[in-house]
PDB file of the backbone (N, CA, C, O) and the ligand in Angstrom, with CONECT records:
HET     ZN  A 101       1
ATOM      1  N   UNK A   1      88.320  95.366 109.087  1.00  0.00           N
ATOM      2  CA  UNK A   1      89.441  96.287 109.138  1.00  0.00           C
ATOM      3  C   UNK A   1      90.062  96.383 107.740  1.00  0.00           C
ATOM      4  O   UNK A   1      90.369  95.369 107.113  1.00  0.00           O
ATOM      5  N   UNK A   2      90.231  97.558 107.290  1.00  0.00           N
ATOM      6  CA  UNK A   2      90.700  97.750 105.919  1.00  0.00           C
ATOM      7  C   UNK A   2      92.111  98.323 105.935  1.00  0.00           C
ATOM      8  O   UNK A   2      92.364  99.349 106.567  1.00  0.00           O
ATOM      9  N   UNK A   3      93.011  97.671 105.254  1.00  0.00           N
ATOM     10  CA  UNK A   3      94.338  98.222 105.062  1.00  0.00           C
ATOM     11  C   UNK A   3      94.555  98.333 103.562  1.00  0.00           C
ATOM     12  O   UNK A   3      94.529  97.339 102.835  1.00  0.00           O
ATOM     13  N   UNK A   4      94.764  99.526 103.131  1.00  0.00           N
ATOM     14  CA  UNK A   4      94.914  99.701 101.693  1.00  0.00           C
ATOM     15  C   UNK A   4      95.776 100.915 101.429  1.00  0.00           C
ATOM     16  O   UNK A   4      95.708 101.908 102.153  1.00  0.00           O
ATOM     17  N   UNK A   5      96.568 100.835 100.414  1.00  0.00           N
ATOM     18  CA  UNK A   5      97.356 101.990 100.022  1.00  0.00           C
ATOM     19  C   UNK A   5      97.465 101.983  98.520  1.00  0.00           C
ATOM     20  O   UNK A   5      97.851 100.977  97.923  1.00  0.00           O
ATOM     21  N   UNK A   6      97.138 103.062  97.923  1.00  0.00           N
ATOM     22  CA  UNK A   6      97.187 103.135  96.463  1.00  0.00           C
ATOM     23  C   UNK A   6      97.402 104.570  96.060  1.00  0.00           C
ATOM     24  O   UNK A   6      97.425 105.467  96.903  1.00  0.00           O
ATOM     25  N   UNK A   7      97.558 104.782  94.797  1.00  0.00           N
ATOM     26  CA  UNK A   7      97.743 106.134  94.283  1.00  0.00           C
ATOM     27  C   UNK A   7      96.447 106.920  94.331  1.00  0.00           C
ATOM     28  O   UNK A   7      95.417 106.419  94.784  1.00  0.00           O
ATOM     29  N   UNK A   8      96.510 108.144  93.864  1.00  0.00           N
ATOM     30  CA  UNK A   8      95.350 109.038  93.955  1.00  0.00           C
ATOM     31  C   UNK A   8      94.180 108.506  93.140  1.00  0.00           C
ATOM     32  O   UNK A   8      93.229 107.966  93.705  1.00  0.00           O
ATOM     33  N   UNK A   9      94.235 108.646  91.858  1.00  0.00           N
ATOM     34  CA  UNK A   9      93.264 108.119  90.905  1.00  0.00           C
ATOM     35  C   UNK A   9      91.857 107.931  91.420  1.00  0.00           C
ATOM     36  O   UNK A   9      91.177 108.895  91.772  1.00  0.00           O
ATOM     37  N   UNK A  10      91.426 106.684  91.462  1.00  0.00           N
ATOM     38  CA  UNK A  10      90.047 106.365  91.804  1.00  0.00           C
ATOM     39  C   UNK A  10      89.702 106.813  93.225  1.00  0.00           C
ATOM     40  O   UNK A  10      88.564 107.202  93.487  1.00  0.00           O
ATOM     41  N   UNK A  11      90.682 106.764  94.156  1.00  0.00           N
ATOM     42  CA  UNK A  11      90.366 107.148  95.526  1.00  0.00           C
ATOM     43  C   UNK A  11      90.057 108.630  95.619  1.00  0.00           C
ATOM     44  O   UNK A  11      89.208 109.042  96.410  1.00  0.00           O
ATOM     45  N   UNK A  12      90.741 109.436  94.815  1.00  0.00           N
ATOM     46  CA  UNK A  12      90.424 110.851  94.782  1.00  0.00           C
ATOM     47  C   UNK A  12      88.990 111.075  94.342  1.00  0.00           C
ATOM     48  O   UNK A  12      88.290 111.931  94.883  1.00  0.00           O
ATOM     49  N   UNK A  13      88.564 110.308  93.367  1.00  0.00           N
ATOM     50  CA  UNK A  13      87.189 110.410  92.897  1.00  0.00           C
ATOM     51  C   UNK A  13      86.222 110.011  93.993  1.00  0.00           C
ATOM     52  O   UNK A  13      85.170 110.626  94.168  1.00  0.00           O
ATOM     53  N   UNK A  14      86.591 108.964  94.735  1.00  0.00           N
ATOM     54  CA  UNK A  14      85.716 108.501  95.805  1.00  0.00           C
ATOM     55  C   UNK A  14      85.563 109.579  96.878  1.00  0.00           C
ATOM     56  O   UNK A  14      84.462 109.822  97.373  1.00  0.00           O
ATOM     57  N   UNK A  15      86.666 110.217  97.230  1.00  0.00           N
ATOM     58  CA  UNK A  15      86.593 111.272  98.233  1.00  0.00           C
ATOM     59  C   UNK A  15      85.673 112.388  97.755  1.00  0.00           C
ATOM     60  O   UNK A  15      84.851 112.896  98.516  1.00  0.00           O
ATOM     61  N   UNK A  16      85.819 112.760  96.496  1.00  0.00           N
ATOM     62  CA  UNK A  16      84.957 113.810  95.974  1.00  0.00           C
ATOM     63  C   UNK A  16      83.495 113.392  96.019  1.00  0.00           C
ATOM     64  O   UNK A  16      82.616 114.208  96.297  1.00  0.00           O
ATOM     65  N   UNK A  17      83.240 112.117  95.743  1.00  0.00           N
ATOM     66  CA  UNK A  17      81.854 111.663  95.712  1.00  0.00           C
ATOM     67  C   UNK A  17      81.228 111.695  97.105  1.00  0.00           C
ATOM     68  O   UNK A  17      80.005 111.753  97.234  1.00  0.00           O
ATOM     69  N   UNK A  18      82.062 111.657  98.151  1.00  0.00           N
ATOM     70  CA  UNK A  18      81.540 111.755  99.510  1.00  0.00           C
ATOM     71  C   UNK A  18      81.446 113.208  99.959  1.00  0.00           C
ATOM     72  O   UNK A  18      80.914 113.490 101.033  1.00  0.00           O
ATOM     73  N   UNK A  19      81.944 114.108  99.173  1.00  0.00           N
ATOM     74  CA  UNK A  19      81.892 115.513  99.546  1.00  0.00           C
ATOM     75  C   UNK A  19      82.879 115.867 100.634  1.00  0.00           C
ATOM     76  O   UNK A  19      82.646 116.803 101.399  1.00  0.00           O
ATOM     77  N   UNK A  20      83.989 115.128 100.721  1.00  0.00           N
ATOM     78  CA  UNK A  20      84.981 115.385 101.751  1.00  0.00           C
ATOM     79  C   UNK A  20      86.011 116.379 101.231  1.00  0.00           C
ATOM     80  O   UNK A  20      86.538 116.206 100.131  1.00  0.00           O
ATOM     81  N   UNK A  21      86.297 117.394 101.993  1.00  0.00           N
ATOM     82  CA  UNK A  21      87.387 118.288 101.646  1.00  0.00           C
ATOM     83  C   UNK A  21      88.686 117.693 102.127  1.00  0.00           C
ATOM     84  O   UNK A  21      88.850 117.511 103.333  1.00  0.00           O
ATOM     85  N   UNK A  22      89.625 117.378 101.242  1.00  0.00           N
ATOM     86  CA  UNK A  22      90.877 116.718 101.663  1.00  0.00           C
ATOM     87  C   UNK A  22      91.610 117.497 102.750  1.00  0.00           C
ATOM     88  O   UNK A  22      92.306 116.896 103.568  1.00  0.00           O
ATOM     89  N   UNK A  23      91.468 118.817 102.776  1.00  0.00           N
ATOM     90  CA  UNK A  23      92.165 119.617 103.781  1.00  0.00           C
ATOM     91  C   UNK A  23      91.668 119.305 105.185  1.00  0.00           C
ATOM     92  O   UNK A  23      92.361 119.598 106.159  1.00  0.00           O
ATOM     93  N   UNK A  24      90.468 118.709 105.311  1.00  0.00           N
ATOM     94  CA  UNK A  24      89.926 118.367 106.626  1.00  0.00           C
ATOM     95  C   UNK A  24      90.490 117.057 107.151  1.00  0.00           C
ATOM     96  O   UNK A  24      90.354 116.760 108.338  1.00  0.00           O
ATOM     97  N   UNK A  25      91.119 116.269 106.289  1.00  0.00           N
ATOM     98  CA  UNK A  25      91.646 114.976 106.715  1.00  0.00           C
ATOM     99  C   UNK A  25      92.982 115.160 107.424  1.00  0.00           C
ATOM    100  O   UNK A  25      93.750 116.065 107.100  1.00  0.00           O
ATOM    101  N   UNK A  26      93.251 114.286 108.400  1.00  0.00           N
ATOM    102  CA  UNK A  26      94.515 114.355 109.127  1.00  0.00           C
ATOM    103  C   UNK A  26      95.675 113.952 108.219  1.00  0.00           C
ATOM    104  O   UNK A  26      95.551 113.003 107.445  1.00  0.00           O
ATOM    105  N   UNK A  27      96.797 114.662 108.305  1.00  0.00           N
ATOM    106  CA  UNK A  27      97.981 114.255 107.543  1.00  0.00           C
ATOM    107  C   UNK A  27      98.432 112.852 107.960  1.00  0.00           C
ATOM    108  O   UNK A  27      98.409 112.514 109.144  1.00  0.00           O
ATOM    109  N   UNK A  28      98.835 112.049 106.995  1.00  0.00           N
ATOM    110  CA  UNK A  28      99.252 110.672 107.259  1.00  0.00           C
ATOM    111  C   UNK A  28     100.723 110.494 106.927  1.00  0.00           C
ATOM    112  O   UNK A  28     101.251 111.197 106.066  1.00  0.00           O
ATOM    113  N   UNK A  29     101.399 109.555 107.604  1.00  0.00           N
ATOM    114  CA  UNK A  29     102.815 109.301 107.323  1.00  0.00           C
ATOM    115  C   UNK A  29     102.993 108.562 106.012  1.00  0.00           C
ATOM    116  O   UNK A  29     102.085 107.872 105.549  1.00  0.00           O
ATOM    117  N   UNK A  30     104.170 108.707 105.413  1.00  0.00           N
ATOM    118  CA  UNK A  30     104.471 108.065 104.131  1.00  0.00           C
ATOM    119  C   UNK A  30     105.079 106.695 104.376  1.00  0.00           C
ATOM    120  O   UNK A  30     106.260 106.475 104.106  1.00  0.00           O
ATOM    121  N   UNK A  31     104.277 105.784 104.883  1.00  0.00           N
ATOM    122  CA  UNK A  31     104.736 104.416 105.100  1.00  0.00           C
ATOM    123  C   UNK A  31     103.524 103.501 105.042  1.00  0.00           C
ATOM    124  O   UNK A  31     102.387 103.963 105.130  1.00  0.00           O
ATOM    125  N   UNK A  32     103.769 102.191 104.892  1.00  0.00           N
ATOM    126  CA  UNK A  32     102.624 101.274 104.818  1.00  0.00           C
ATOM    127  C   UNK A  32     101.726 101.404 106.054  1.00  0.00           C
ATOM    128  O   UNK A  32     102.216 101.585 107.168  1.00  0.00           O
ATOM    129  N   UNK A  33     100.418 101.310 105.846  1.00  0.00           N
ATOM    130  CA  UNK A  33      99.454 101.520 106.931  1.00  0.00           C
ATOM    131  C   UNK A  33      99.760 100.638 108.140  1.00  0.00           C
ATOM    132  O   UNK A  33      99.640 101.086 109.280  1.00  0.00           O
ATOM    133  N   UNK A  34     100.152  99.395 107.899  1.00  0.00           N
ATOM    134  CA  UNK A  34     100.352  98.459 109.017  1.00  0.00           C
ATOM    135  C   UNK A  34     101.523  98.857 109.909  1.00  0.00           C
ATOM    136  O   UNK A  34     101.641  98.370 111.033  1.00  0.00           O
ATOM    137  N   UNK A  35     102.389  99.741 109.413  1.00  0.00           N
ATOM    138  CA  UNK A  35     103.542 100.184 110.205  1.00  0.00           C
ATOM    139  C   UNK A  35     103.297 101.522 110.903  1.00  0.00           C
ATOM    140  O   UNK A  35     104.194 102.046 111.562  1.00  0.00           O
ATOM    141  N   UNK A  36     102.109 102.070 110.766  1.00  0.00           N
ATOM    142  CA  UNK A  36     101.863 103.433 111.237  1.00  0.00           C
ATOM    143  C   UNK A  36     101.295 103.500 112.648  1.00  0.00           C
ATOM    144  O   UNK A  36     101.166 104.591 113.203  1.00  0.00           O
ATOM    145  N   UNK A  37     100.950 102.354 113.243  1.00  0.00           N
ATOM    146  CA  UNK A  37     100.261 102.417 114.519  1.00  0.00           C
ATOM    147  C   UNK A  37      98.860 102.969 114.352  1.00  0.00           C
ATOM    148  O   UNK A  37      98.396 103.781 115.153  1.00  0.00           O
ATOM    149  N   UNK A  38      98.194 102.520 113.304  1.00  0.00           N
ATOM    150  CA  UNK A  38      96.860 103.033 112.959  1.00  0.00           C
ATOM    151  C   UNK A  38      95.774 102.538 113.903  1.00  0.00           C
ATOM    152  O   UNK A  38      94.692 103.123 113.955  1.00  0.00           O
ATOM    153  N   UNK A  39      96.043 101.458 114.659  1.00  0.00           N
ATOM    154  CA  UNK A  39      94.960 100.803 115.399  1.00  0.00           C
ATOM    155  C   UNK A  39      94.215 101.718 116.367  1.00  0.00           C
ATOM    156  O   UNK A  39      92.994 101.603 116.482  1.00  0.00           O
ATOM    157  N   UNK A  40      94.917 102.641 117.084  1.00  0.00           N
ATOM    158  CA  UNK A  40      94.153 103.542 117.971  1.00  0.00           C
ATOM    159  C   UNK A  40      93.136 104.401 117.228  1.00  0.00           C
ATOM    160  O   UNK A  40      92.204 104.920 117.843  1.00  0.00           O
ATOM    161  N   UNK A  41      93.300 104.559 115.917  1.00  0.00           N
ATOM    162  CA  UNK A  41      92.339 105.360 115.151  1.00  0.00           C
ATOM    163  C   UNK A  41      90.986 104.680 115.052  1.00  0.00           C
ATOM    164  O   UNK A  41      89.961 105.343 114.895  1.00  0.00           O
ATOM    165  N   UNK A  42      90.983 103.338 115.146  1.00  0.00           N
ATOM    166  CA  UNK A  42      89.740 102.605 114.890  1.00  0.00           C
ATOM    167  C   UNK A  42      89.353 101.663 116.018  1.00  0.00           C
ATOM    168  O   UNK A  42      88.302 101.025 115.951  1.00  0.00           O
ATOM    169  N   UNK A  43      90.193 101.558 117.073  1.00  0.00           N
ATOM    170  CA  UNK A  43      89.862 100.629 118.155  1.00  0.00           C
ATOM    171  C   UNK A  43      88.716 101.186 119.003  1.00  0.00           C
ATOM    172  O   UNK A  43      88.745 102.354 119.391  1.00  0.00           O
ATOM    173  N   UNK A  44      87.700 100.350 119.295  1.00  0.00           N
ATOM    174  CA  UNK A  44      86.507 100.831 120.018  1.00  0.00           C
ATOM    175  C   UNK A  44      86.812 101.474 121.368  1.00  0.00           C
ATOM    176  O   UNK A  44      86.072 102.359 121.799  1.00  0.00           O
ATOM    177  N   UNK A  45      87.885 101.054 122.052  1.00  0.00           N
ATOM    178  CA  UNK A  45      88.171 101.579 123.384  1.00  0.00           C
ATOM    179  C   UNK A  45      89.306 102.598 123.385  1.00  0.00           C
ATOM    180  O   UNK A  45      89.780 102.999 124.448  1.00  0.00           O
ATOM    181  N   UNK A  46      89.736 103.010 122.222  1.00  0.00           N
ATOM    182  CA  UNK A  46      90.836 103.967 122.141  1.00  0.00           C
ATOM    183  C   UNK A  46      90.361 105.388 122.444  1.00  0.00           C
ATOM    184  O   UNK A  46      89.354 105.834 121.895  1.00  0.00           O
ATOM    185  N   UNK A  47      91.082 106.103 123.319  1.00  0.00           N
ATOM    186  CA  UNK A  47      90.714 107.504 123.594  1.00  0.00           C
ATOM    187  C   UNK A  47      90.999 108.417 122.415  1.00  0.00           C
ATOM    188  O   UNK A  47      90.495 109.539 122.359  1.00  0.00           O
ATOM    189  N   UNK A  48      91.797 107.949 121.481  1.00  0.00           N
ATOM    190  CA  UNK A  48      92.122 108.779 120.314  1.00  0.00           C
ATOM    191  C   UNK A  48      91.464 108.241 119.046  1.00  0.00           C
ATOM    192  O   UNK A  48      91.929 108.491 117.934  1.00  0.00           O
ATOM    193  N   UNK A  49      90.363 107.493 119.236  1.00  0.00           N
ATOM    194  CA  UNK A  49      89.676 106.924 118.080  1.00  0.00           C
ATOM    195  C   UNK A  49      89.237 108.020 117.114  1.00  0.00           C
ATOM    196  O   UNK A  49      88.683 109.041 117.521  1.00  0.00           O
ATOM    197  N   UNK A  50      89.495 107.791 115.837  1.00  0.00           N
ATOM    198  CA  UNK A  50      89.148 108.782 114.818  1.00  0.00           C
ATOM    199  C   UNK A  50      87.649 108.753 114.541  1.00  0.00           C
ATOM    200  O   UNK A  50      86.955 107.780 114.837  1.00  0.00           O
ATOM    201  N   UNK A  51      87.179 109.842 113.970  1.00  0.00           N
ATOM    202  CA  UNK A  51      85.791 109.941 113.515  1.00  0.00           C
ATOM    203  C   UNK A  51      85.731 109.739 112.014  1.00  0.00           C
ATOM    204  O   UNK A  51      86.678 110.062 111.297  1.00  0.00           O
ATOM    205  N   UNK A  52      84.636 109.213 111.550  1.00  0.00           N
ATOM    206  CA  UNK A  52      84.427 109.000 110.119  1.00  0.00           C
ATOM    207  C   UNK A  52      84.648 110.311 109.362  1.00  0.00           C
ATOM    208  O   UNK A  52      84.112 111.354 109.737  1.00  0.00           O
ATOM    209  N   UNK A  53      85.443 110.242 108.295  1.00  0.00           N
ATOM    210  CA  UNK A  53      85.744 111.436 107.514  1.00  0.00           C
ATOM    211  C   UNK A  53      84.498 112.005 106.831  1.00  0.00           C
ATOM    212  O   UNK A  53      84.455 113.184 106.480  1.00  0.00           O
ATOM    213  N   UNK A  54      83.502 111.163 106.649  1.00  0.00           N
ATOM    214  CA  UNK A  54      82.311 111.600 105.935  1.00  0.00           C
ATOM    215  C   UNK A  54      81.211 112.112 106.864  1.00  0.00           C
ATOM    216  O   UNK A  54      80.627 113.165 106.612  1.00  0.00           O
ATOM    217  N   UNK A  55      80.923 111.361 107.954  1.00  0.00           N
ATOM    218  CA  UNK A  55      79.729 111.688 108.734  1.00  0.00           C
ATOM    219  C   UNK A  55      80.022 111.947 110.216  1.00  0.00           C
ATOM    220  O   UNK A  55      79.137 112.409 110.935  1.00  0.00           O
ATOM    221  N   UNK A  56      81.248 111.662 110.692  1.00  0.00           N
ATOM    222  CA  UNK A  56      81.589 111.963 112.072  1.00  0.00           C
ATOM    223  C   UNK A  56      81.290 110.861 113.073  1.00  0.00           C
ATOM    224  O   UNK A  56      81.567 111.023 114.262  1.00  0.00           O
ATOM    225  N   UNK A  57      80.729 109.739 112.619  1.00  0.00           N
ATOM    226  CA  UNK A  57      80.521 108.598 113.516  1.00  0.00           C
ATOM    227  C   UNK A  57      81.888 107.965 113.832  1.00  0.00           C
ATOM    228  O   UNK A  57      82.848 108.169 113.089  1.00  0.00           O
ATOM    229  N   UNK A  58      81.980 107.193 114.939  1.00  0.00           N
ATOM    230  CA  UNK A  58      83.258 106.537 115.246  1.00  0.00           C
ATOM    231  C   UNK A  58      83.737 105.663 114.082  1.00  0.00           C
ATOM    232  O   UNK A  58      82.952 104.931 113.480  1.00  0.00           O
ATOM    233  N   UNK A  59      85.026 105.748 113.777  1.00  0.00           N
ATOM    234  CA  UNK A  59      85.580 105.021 112.638  1.00  0.00           C
ATOM    235  C   UNK A  59      85.811 103.552 112.975  1.00  0.00           C
ATOM    236  O   UNK A  59      86.167 103.218 114.105  1.00  0.00           O
ATOM    237  N   UNK A  60      85.609 102.681 111.998  1.00  0.00           N
ATOM    238  CA  UNK A  60      85.910 101.256 112.139  1.00  0.00           C
ATOM    239  C   UNK A  60      86.982 100.829 111.148  1.00  0.00           C
ATOM    240  O   UNK A  60      87.490  99.711 111.233  1.00  0.00           O
ATOM    241  N   UNK A  61      87.327 101.689 110.223  1.00  0.00           N
ATOM    242  CA  UNK A  61      88.339 101.370 109.220  1.00  0.00           C
ATOM    243  C   UNK A  61      89.066 102.646 108.838  1.00  0.00           C
ATOM    244  O   UNK A  61      88.512 103.743 108.907  1.00  0.00           O
ATOM    245  N   UNK A  62      90.316 102.480 108.435  1.00  0.00           N
ATOM    246  CA  UNK A  62      91.072 103.646 107.989  1.00  0.00           C
ATOM    247  C   UNK A  62      92.037 103.228 106.911  1.00  0.00           C
ATOM    248  O   UNK A  62      92.396 102.057 106.788  1.00  0.00           O
ATOM    249  N   UNK A  63      92.442 104.184 106.148  1.00  0.00           N
ATOM    250  CA  UNK A  63      93.442 103.939 105.122  1.00  0.00           C
ATOM    251  C   UNK A  63      94.097 105.259 104.778  1.00  0.00           C
ATOM    252  O   UNK A  63      93.612 106.328 105.146  1.00  0.00           O
ATOM    253  N   UNK A  64      95.214 105.165 104.060  1.00  0.00           N
ATOM    254  CA  UNK A  64      95.926 106.368 103.654  1.00  0.00           C
ATOM    255  C   UNK A  64      95.629 106.621 102.182  1.00  0.00           C
ATOM    256  O   UNK A  64      95.771 105.729 101.345  1.00  0.00           O
ATOM    257  N   UNK A  65      95.220 107.828 101.882  1.00  0.00           N
ATOM    258  CA  UNK A  65      94.966 108.199 100.492  1.00  0.00           C
ATOM    259  C   UNK A  65      95.940 109.307 100.100  1.00  0.00           C
ATOM    260  O   UNK A  65      96.298 110.161 100.911  1.00  0.00           O
ATOM    261  N   UNK A  66      96.353 109.271  98.849  1.00  0.00           N
ATOM    262  CA  UNK A  66      97.297 110.270  98.329  1.00  0.00           C
ATOM    263  C   UNK A  66      96.483 111.330  97.596  1.00  0.00           C
ATOM    264  O   UNK A  66      96.055 111.125  96.460  1.00  0.00           O
ATOM    265  N   UNK A  67      96.278 112.441  98.246  1.00  0.00           N
ATOM    266  CA  UNK A  67      95.450 113.503  97.684  1.00  0.00           C
ATOM    267  C   UNK A  67      96.338 114.469  96.904  1.00  0.00           C
ATOM    268  O   UNK A  67      97.292 115.011  97.461  1.00  0.00           O
ATOM    269  N   UNK A  68      96.043 114.692  95.631  1.00  0.00           N
ATOM    270  CA  UNK A  68      96.838 115.653  94.855  1.00  0.00           C
ATOM    271  C   UNK A  68      96.819 117.027  95.517  1.00  0.00           C
ATOM    272  O   UNK A  68      95.749 117.597  95.728  1.00  0.00           O
ATOM    273  N   UNK A  69      97.964 117.549  95.839  1.00  0.00           N
ATOM    274  CA  UNK A  69      98.041 118.838  96.525  1.00  0.00           C
ATOM    275  C   UNK A  69      98.409 118.648  97.978  1.00  0.00           C
ATOM    276  O   UNK A  69      99.582 118.756  98.337  1.00  0.00           O
ATOM    277  N   UNK A  70      97.417 118.363  98.832  1.00  0.00           N
ATOM    278  CA  UNK A  70      97.715 118.183 100.263  1.00  0.00           C
ATOM    279  C   UNK A  70      98.622 116.988 100.555  1.00  0.00           C
ATOM    280  O   UNK A  70      99.339 116.996 101.556  1.00  0.00           O
ATOM    281  N   UNK A  71      98.605 115.970  99.709  1.00  0.00           N
ATOM    282  CA  UNK A  71      99.456 114.804  99.913  1.00  0.00           C
ATOM    283  C   UNK A  71      98.749 113.697 100.681  1.00  0.00           C
ATOM    284  O   UNK A  71      97.531 113.541 100.583  1.00  0.00           O
ATOM    285  N   UNK A  72      99.526 112.921 101.455  1.00  0.00           N
ATOM    286  CA  UNK A  72      98.992 111.742 102.133  1.00  0.00           C
ATOM    287  C   UNK A  72      98.097 112.144 103.298  1.00  0.00           C
ATOM    288  O   UNK A  72      98.477 112.967 104.130  1.00  0.00           O
ATOM    289  N   UNK A  73      96.915 111.560 103.350  1.00  0.00           N
ATOM    290  CA  UNK A  73      95.930 111.859 104.394  1.00  0.00           C
ATOM    291  C   UNK A  73      95.287 110.566 104.872  1.00  0.00           C
ATOM    292  O   UNK A  73      95.151 109.595 104.127  1.00  0.00           O
ATOM    293  N   UNK A  74      94.892 110.591 106.161  1.00  0.00           N
ATOM    294  CA  UNK A  74      94.080 109.489 106.687  1.00  0.00           C
ATOM    295  C   UNK A  74      92.650 109.657 106.193  1.00  0.00           C
ATOM    296  O   UNK A  74      92.090 110.752 106.231  1.00  0.00           O
ATOM    297  N   UNK A  75      92.071 108.556 105.728  1.00  0.00           N
ATOM    298  CA  UNK A  75      90.652 108.553 105.361  1.00  0.00           C
ATOM    299  C   UNK A  75      89.977 107.532 106.266  1.00  0.00           C
ATOM    300  O   UNK A  75      90.081 106.326 106.042  1.00  0.00           O
ATOM    301  N   UNK A  76      89.286 108.021 107.288  1.00  0.00           N
ATOM    302  CA  UNK A  76      88.641 107.159 108.278  1.00  0.00           C
ATOM    303  C   UNK A  76      87.185 106.960 107.894  1.00  0.00           C
ATOM    304  O   UNK A  76      86.528 107.874 107.395  1.00  0.00           O
ATOM    305  N   UNK A  77      86.691 105.752 108.134  1.00  0.00           N
ATOM    306  CA  UNK A  77      85.309 105.452 107.757  1.00  0.00           C
ATOM    307  C   UNK A  77      84.575 104.734 108.882  1.00  0.00           C
ATOM    308  O   UNK A  77      85.145 103.862 109.538  1.00  0.00           O
ATOM    309  N   UNK A  78      83.313 105.095 109.110  1.00  0.00           N
ATOM    310  CA  UNK A  78      82.444 104.291 109.968  1.00  0.00           C
ATOM    311  C   UNK A  78      81.946 103.108 109.137  1.00  0.00           C
ATOM    312  O   UNK A  78      82.217 103.020 107.939  1.00  0.00           O
ATOM    313  N   UNK A  79      81.219 102.207 109.783  1.00  0.00           N
ATOM    314  CA  UNK A  79      80.758 101.012 109.069  1.00  0.00           C
ATOM    315  C   UNK A  79      79.888 101.374 107.876  1.00  0.00           C
ATOM    316  O   UNK A  79      80.096 100.858 106.778  1.00  0.00           O
ATOM    317  N   UNK A  80      78.917 102.252 108.080  1.00  0.00           N
ATOM    318  CA  UNK A  80      77.984 102.571 107.001  1.00  0.00           C
ATOM    319  C   UNK A  80      78.686 103.206 105.809  1.00  0.00           C
ATOM    320  O   UNK A  80      78.406 102.853 104.663  1.00  0.00           O
ATOM    321  N   UNK A  81      79.596 104.142 106.071  1.00  0.00           N
ATOM    322  CA  UNK A  81      80.290 104.805 104.972  1.00  0.00           C
ATOM    323  C   UNK A  81      81.279 103.861 104.294  1.00  0.00           C
ATOM    324  O   UNK A  81      81.514 103.962 103.090  1.00  0.00           O
ATOM    325  N   UNK A  82      81.860 102.936 105.074  1.00  0.00           N
ATOM    326  CA  UNK A  82      82.750 101.944 104.480  1.00  0.00           C
ATOM    327  C   UNK A  82      81.961 101.091 103.483  1.00  0.00           C
ATOM    328  O   UNK A  82      82.426 100.837 102.372  1.00  0.00           O
ATOM    329  N   UNK A  83      80.775 100.655 103.884  1.00  0.00           N
ATOM    330  CA  UNK A  83      79.949  99.847 103.001  1.00  0.00           C
ATOM    331  C   UNK A  83      79.532 100.663 101.775  1.00  0.00           C
ATOM    332  O   UNK A  83      79.551 100.154 100.655  1.00  0.00           O
ATOM    333  N   UNK A  84      79.162 101.912 101.985  1.00  0.00           N
ATOM    334  CA  UNK A  84      78.783 102.768 100.866  1.00  0.00           C
ATOM    335  C   UNK A  84      79.948 102.928  99.910  1.00  0.00           C
ATOM    336  O   UNK A  84      79.757 102.966  98.695  1.00  0.00           O
ATOM    337  N   UNK A  85      81.177 103.025 100.461  1.00  0.00           N
ATOM    338  CA  UNK A  85      82.359 103.153  99.615  1.00  0.00           C
ATOM    339  C   UNK A  85      82.567 101.931  98.759  1.00  0.00           C
ATOM    340  O   UNK A  85      82.900 102.036  97.578  1.00  0.00           O
ATOM    341  N   UNK A  86      82.367 100.743  99.368  1.00  0.00           N
ATOM    342  CA  UNK A  86      82.509  99.528  98.578  1.00  0.00           C
ATOM    343  C   UNK A  86      81.503  99.503  97.441  1.00  0.00           C
ATOM    344  O   UNK A  86      81.828  99.100  96.324  1.00  0.00           O
ATOM    345  N   UNK A  87      80.277  99.936  97.726  1.00  0.00           N
ATOM    346  CA  UNK A  87      79.263  99.924  96.663  1.00  0.00           C
ATOM    347  C   UNK A  87      79.658 100.868  95.540  1.00  0.00           C
ATOM    348  O   UNK A  87      79.468 100.557  94.365  1.00  0.00           O
ATOM    349  N   UNK A  88      80.219 102.047  95.911  1.00  0.00           N
ATOM    350  CA  UNK A  88      80.624 102.981  94.879  1.00  0.00           C
ATOM    351  C   UNK A  88      81.747 102.398  94.017  1.00  0.00           C
ATOM    352  O   UNK A  88      81.759 102.561  92.797  1.00  0.00           O
ATOM    353  N   UNK A  89      82.704 101.706  94.687  1.00  0.00           N
ATOM    354  CA  UNK A  89      83.846 101.177  93.948  1.00  0.00           C
ATOM    355  C   UNK A  89      83.432 100.083  92.978  1.00  0.00           C
ATOM    356  O   UNK A  89      84.128  99.835  91.993  1.00  0.00           O
ATOM    357  N   UNK A  90      82.316  99.431  93.238  1.00  0.00           N
ATOM    358  CA  UNK A  90      81.891  98.332  92.373  1.00  0.00           C
ATOM    359  C   UNK A  90      81.131  98.815  91.148  1.00  0.00           C
ATOM    360  O   UNK A  90      80.945  98.048  90.203  1.00  0.00           O
ATOM    361  N   UNK A  91      80.695 100.042  91.141  1.00  0.00           N
ATOM    362  CA  UNK A  91      79.901 100.531  89.997  1.00  0.00           C
ATOM    363  C   UNK A  91      80.807 101.146  88.946  1.00  0.00           C
ATOM    364  O   UNK A  91      80.326 101.611  87.912  1.00  0.00           O
TER     365      UNK A  91
HETATM  366 ZN    ZN A 101      80.450 107.627 108.186  1.00  0.00          ZN2+
END
């Protein structure tokens, strides 16, 4: 489970590298992720479980990204895309 909040910068680049249009992401509240009630977005038995922002598989992790223009958005990831994101961040 990933909880992270940071400025646009590198995360904006990561979103672009996945080919995600920020306008497709759900608007997110301006508060720390742990206070947002994010768990239904990623819980396996949640009826409102989010889909991976990149590929549409069920999400296992989520975070809030600050997208220049649209503003704060949820960035949901399935396991595979989460791992791919970590690999991108390390290079
Ligand atoms: Zn995915």
